[in-house]
C-alpha positions in Angstrom: 12.2 36.5 -79.1 12.0 38.4 -82.3 12.9 42.2 -81.9 10.7 43.8 -84.2 10.9 47.6 -83.2 13.1 50.0 -81.7 12.8 53.2 -80.7 15.0 56.4 -79.4 14.7 59.9 -78.2 17.4 62.0 -79.9 18.2 65.3 -78.3 20.3 66.6 -80.7 21.5 65.9 -84.3 24.7 64.1 -82.9 22.0 61.4 -81.4 20.2 61.1 -84.7 23.7 60.6 -86.6 24.4 57.9 -84.1 21.3 56.2 -84.3 21.8 56.4 -88.1 25.1 54.8 -87.8 23.8 51.9 -85.7 21.2 51.2 -88.5 24.1 51.3 -90.8 26.2 48.9 -89.0 23.4 46.5 -89.1 22.7 46.6 -92.6 26.4 46.3 -93.5 26.3 43.0 -91.7 23.1 42.0 -93.9 24.7 43.1 -96.9 28.1 41.4 -96.6 26.5 38.1 -95.6 24.2 38.6 -98.8 25.4 41.1 -101.0 22.4 40.6 -103.6 19.7 41.6 -100.7 17.3 44.3 -101.5 15.1 46.0 -98.7 13.0 48.7 -98.7 12.7 51.3 -96.1 10.2 54.0 -95.4 10.9 57.3 -94.0 7.7 58.7 -92.4 7.2 61.8 -90.6 5.7 65.7 -90.8 7.6 68.2 -92.8 10.6 69.3 -90.7 11.0 65.9 -88.5 14.4 65.4 -90.4 13.8 62.5 -92.7 16.2 63.8 -95.2 18.7 64.5 -92.2 18.2 60.8 -91.1 18.7 59.4 -94.8 22.1 61.6 -95.3 23.5 60.2 -92.0 22.6 56.7 -92.9 24.0 56.9 -96.4 27.3 58.3 -95.4 27.5 55.8 -92.5 27.6 53.2 -94.9 30.6 54.5 -96.7 29.2 57.1 -99.2 31.8 59.8 -99.3 30.0 62.4 -101.6 27.2 64.7 -100.9 23.8 63.4 -100.0 21.1 66.0 -101.5 17.5 65.7 -100.8 15.8 64.3 -103.9 12.6 66.6 -103.6 13.0 67.8 -107.3 14.5 64.9 -108.9 12.4 62.2 -107.2 15.1 59.5 -106.7 19.0 60.2 -106.2 21.2 56.8 -106.3 24.2 56.5 -104.1 26.6 53.4 -105.2 28.1 52.2 -101.9 30.7 50.1 -101.5 30.4 48.1 -98.0 33.5 46.6 -96.6 35.0 45.5 -93.3 38.5 44.4 -92.6 38.2 41.5 -94.5 37.8 42.2 -98.4 36.2 39.0 -99.1 33.1 40.4 -97.3 32.8 43.5 -99.2 29.7 44.0 -101.0 28.8 46.6 -103.8 25.2 47.9 -103.7 23.2 51.0 -104.3 21.1 53.1 -101.7 18.1 54.8 -103.9 16.7 57.9 -101.9 13.5 59.0 -103.0 11.4 61.8 -101.8 7.7 61.6 -103.1 6.7 64.9 -101.2 5.9 66.8 -104.8 3.7 63.9 -106.2 0.2 64.4 -106.8 -0.7 61.0 -108.1 0.2 57.6 -106.5 1.0 56.2 -110.0 3.5 59.1 -110.8 6.7 57.1 -109.7 5.8 54.1 -111.6 5.5 56.4 -114.6 9.0 57.8 -114.1 10.7 54.2 -114.2 11.4 53.8 -110.7 10.0 50.4 -110.0 12.8 48.3 -111.2 15.1 50.0 -108.3 13.1 48.1 -105.7 14.6 44.7 -107.0 18.2 46.0 -106.8 20.9 44.4 -104.6 21.0 47.2 -102.0 18.0 49.2 -100.6 15.2 52.0 -101.5 14.9 54.6 -98.6 11.3 56.4 -99.3 10.4 59.7 -98.2 6.6 60.2 -98.2 5.8 56.7 -98.9 2.1 57.6 -98.5 1.9 59.8 -101.6 2.3 56.4 -103.7 0.0 54.3 -101.2 -1.2 51.3 -102.7 1.8 51.2 -105.7 4.9 50.7 -103.8 6.0 47.3 -102.5 6.0 46.3 -98.9 8.3 47.9 -96.5 10.9 45.7 -94.5 11.7 48.6 -92.2 9.4 51.7 -91.3 11.0 54.3 -89.5 9.1 57.1 -88.2 10.3 60.5 -87.0 8.4 62.9 -84.8 9.9 66.3 -84.0 10.5 67.2 -80.4 10.3 70.3 -78.4 13.1 72.0 -79.8 14.9 72.3 -83.2 17.1 69.0 -83.2 15.1 67.0 -80.8 13.2 64.1 -82.0 11.7 60.6 -81.3 12.5 58.2 -83.7 11.1 54.5 -84.4 12.0 51.5 -86.2 9.3 48.9 -87.0 10.5 45.6 -88.7 7.6 44.6 -91.0 9.4 41.5 -92.7 11.8 38.7 -91.5 14.8 40.4 -93.4 13.8 43.7 -91.2 13.2 41.9 -87.7 16.9 40.6 -88.9 18.2 44.2 -89.0 16.4 45.2 -85.8 17.8 42.3 -83.9 21.5 43.3 -84.8 20.6 46.7 -83.6 19.4 45.4 -80.3 22.5 43.1 -80.1 25.1 46.6 -80.8 
């Protein structure tokens, strides 16, 4: 049976980081098997729900060693990532494009900025505030919804697969 959703309550930042690492491991398998793969992932939730923190943990868990910053003012930050396991023949070079569309006022702004081409490159596009560009973005393979909990670091995080690739990613997470 296909696993098209995954939900976890995270009591603290370390739990959020662990969930991002679990997703990163699943994505690593996908990109090692097919380095030309592209995924679109949405990050949804209210202001302060932890979207940027989750993105940072995910990108770093995939092997990016530099600083992962919020793209609030630049709209997009690209992160070149070299995914490898113990076997160099399974290495994959991808780019994670992290978008934050919070400051957009019109759904066509991101297209006018020339970002559409990134949605075809090997790797993935991780989009915060996708509703700001509603109707202009490609379909998302995985939708991640974050809801802040009762205290500062507590949150509920749900992942929903919306494509066969997304289902493959979540099935690998369930198997871990």
